[in-house]
Each structure stands twice: as structure tokens, then as C-alpha cells.
C-alpha positions as CSV (number, residue, x, y, z in Angstrom):
1,M,20.5,15.5,-0.4
2,D,22.9,13.1,1.2
3,I,23.0,9.3,0.6
4,F,21.4,8.6,4.0
5,S,18.5,10.9,3.4
6,S,17.7,9.1,0.1
7,M,17.9,5.8,1.8
8,Q,15.5,6.9,4.5
9,I,13.0,8.2,1.9
10,S,13.2,4.9,0.0
11,S,12.9,2.8,3.1
12,S,9.8,4.7,4.1
13,A,8.3,4.0,0.7
14,L,9.2,0.3,1.1
15,S,7.3,0.2,4.3
16,A,4.3,2.0,2.8
17,Q,4.2,-0.3,-0.2
18,R,4.5,-3.4,2.0
19,T,1.4,-2.3,3.8
20,R,-0.3,-1.7,0.5
21,L,0.6,-5.2,-0.7
22,N,-0.8,-6.7,2.6
23,V,-4.1,-4.8,2.1
24,I,-4.4,-5.9,-1.5
25,S,-3.7,-9.5,-0.4
26,S,-6.4,-9.3,2.1
27,N,-8.8,-7.9,-0.5
28,L,-8.0,-10.8,-2.8
29,A,-8.4,-13.4,-0.1
30,N,-11.8,-12.0,0.8
31,A,-13.1,-11.5,-2.7
32,N,-15.9,-14.0,-2.2
33,T,-16.6,-13.5,1.5
34,T,-20.3,-12.9,1.9
35,R,-20.4,-12.8,5.7
36,T,-17.9,-11.1,8.1
37,S,-17.9,-10.6,11.8
38,D,-19.3,-7.1,11.3
39,G,-22.2,-8.6,9.4
40,G,-22.6,-8.4,5.7
41,P,-20.1,-9.0,2.9
42,Y,-16.5,-8.0,3.0
43,R,-15.8,-4.4,1.9
44,K,-12.6,-3.6,-0.1
45,R,-9.9,-1.7,1.9
46,Q,-7.7,1.0,0.3
47,V,-4.4,2.4,1.5
48,V,-4.0,6.2,1.7
49,F,-0.5,7.6,1.6
50,Q,0.7,11.0,2.7
51,S,4.1,12.6,2.9
52,S,6.0,12.1,6.1
53,N,7.9,14.7,8.1
54,E,9.2,12.2,10.7
55,N,12.8,13.2,10.0
56,F,12.0,16.9,10.1
57,A,13.4,17.6,13.5
58,R,16.7,15.9,12.7
59,H,17.0,17.4,9.3
60,L,15.4,20.7,9.9
61,N,17.7,22.9,7.9
62,R,18.2,20.6,5.1
63,A,14.6,19.7,4.9
64,Q,13.6,23.3,4.7
65,Q,16.1,23.9,1.9
66,Q,15.6,20.7,-0.1
67,G,12.1,19.6,0.9
68,I,13.3,16.1,2.1
69,Q,10.3,14.0,3.0
70,G,9.3,10.4,3.0
71,V,6.0,8.6,2.6
72,K,3.8,6.9,5.2
73,V,0.4,5.3,5.4
74,S,-2.0,7.8,6.8
75,R,-4.9,5.4,7.0
76,I,-6.6,2.3,5.5
77,Q,-10.1,3.2,4.5
78,V,-13.0,1.0,3.6
79,S,-14.2,1.5,0.0
80,Q,-17.7,2.9,-0.3
81,A,-18.2,1.5,-3.8
82,P,-21.5,-0.4,-4.2
83,L,-21.6,-4.1,-3.4
84,Q,-22.2,-6.6,-6.2
85,T,-25.4,-8.6,-6.2
86,L,-26.0,-12.1,-7.6
87,H,-29.2,-14.0,-7.9
88,Q,-28.5,-17.3,-6.1
89,P,-31.5,-18.5,-4.1
90,G,-29.8,-21.5,-2.6
91,H,-27.0,-19.5,-1.0
92,P,-27.1,-19.3,2.9
93,D,-26.7,-15.5,2.8
94,A,-29.4,-14.9,0.2
95,D,-32.2,-12.5,1.1
96,E,-35.9,-13.3,0.6
97,N,-35.6,-12.5,-3.2
98,G,-32.7,-14.9,-3.6
99,M,-30.1,-12.1,-4.0
100,V,-26.7,-12.4,-2.4
101,Q,-24.6,-9.4,-1.7
102,L,-21.0,-10.0,-2.7
103,P,-17.9,-7.9,-1.8
104,N,-17.0,-4.9,-3.9
105,V,-13.6,-6.3,-4.8
106,N,-12.7,-6.5,-8.5
107,T,-9.9,-9.1,-8.8
108,M,-8.5,-7.6,-12.0
109,E,-8.2,-4.2,-10.4
110,E,-6.6,-5.7,-7.3
111,M,-4.1,-7.6,-9.5
112,V,-3.2,-4.4,-11.4
113,D,-2.8,-2.6,-8.0
114,M,-0.6,-5.5,-6.8
115,M,1.7,-5.3,-9.9
116,N,1.9,-1.5,-9.4
117,A,2.8,-1.8,-5.7
118,T,5.4,-4.6,-6.5
119,R,7.0,-2.4,-9.2
120,S,7.1,0.6,-6.7
121,Y,8.6,-1.7,-4.1
122,E,11.3,-3.0,-6.5
123,A,12.1,0.6,-7.7
124,N,12.7,1.7,-4.1
125,A,14.8,-1.3,-3.3
126,S,16.9,-0.5,-6.4
127,A,17.3,3.1,-5.2
128,I,18.5,1.8,-1.8
129,Q,21.0,-0.5,-3.6
130,A,22.2,2.4,-5.8
131,S,22.8,4.6,-2.7
132,K,24.6,1.7,-1.0
133,R,26.9,1.3,-4.1
134,M,27.6,5.0,-4.2
135,A,28.5,5.0,-0.5
136,L,30.9,2.1,-1.0
137,K,32.5,3.8,-4.1
138,A,33.0,7.0,-2.0
139,L,34.8,4.9,0.6
140,E,37.0,3.4,-2.0
141,I,38.0,6.8,-3.3
142,G,39.0,7.8,0.2
143,R,41.6,5.0,0.4
């Protein structure tokens, strides 16, 4: 694998993790939203990744030999986890029994996911910096 392929793989991961961080931020921002434009409480979103063959045409031979692939977001899906309920009769969105449906967002899980995505983002940024340093050292050797 050459330096530029490793940079492309890491940059695709940076983009995917940025999308993941944006979705997590949206989940946290809507953790208490009981009414959306679709009706009902906010439902947690989840990012689904898949390997990417976008560079396959350009790197056909090398990709077949070395399996060079990146990562991309295939879709953002709505979680089907059950909604939380809370007995709060005075709430404007309470039903006839005084129960309010709250989003299925667990803020602790979201914070852990955010830390995980941040660490992944930092690791890929470090990989790009390491590739950049190697390329600069290779240029110095050639002088």
C-alpha cells in the first residue's frame, strides 16, 4: 500500500466519523424532545458504516492484491428501541392517563459513543499526519 492510499482510507474514515459525531450531537440535542414535525417524540438516529470501493476503478490491480478499501456511511437509520414513558399529567404532550412518551435516547450511551467517535477521528488524523511525515522524509532522502 502506498502513502496516498493510506491517506485516502484515513480521510474516508474521518468523513464517516464526522457524520457519526453530527448524528450523536443531534441525538443529544433532542434527548428531551417530545414532539417532532413527524408527530410523536424524537427517535434516536444511528449511523451504519460499510466498506467503500470508491477508489476501486483507479486502484484496480492494487486493490485486488491488497484489499485497499475505505469506509463510508451507508445510511442513517432510526432506532427501533422502545420509547421511554414518564407519568407527568401536566405535560402538554401527556395522554389521557398522564403518560408522556420521551425519546429513546440514553445520554450516557450517546456520550460513550461520542468519545468513541472522537477517539477514532483522532486516530485517523494521526495516521494521516504519520503518512505526511513519511512522505516528507522520503523527499528528504531523495535530495
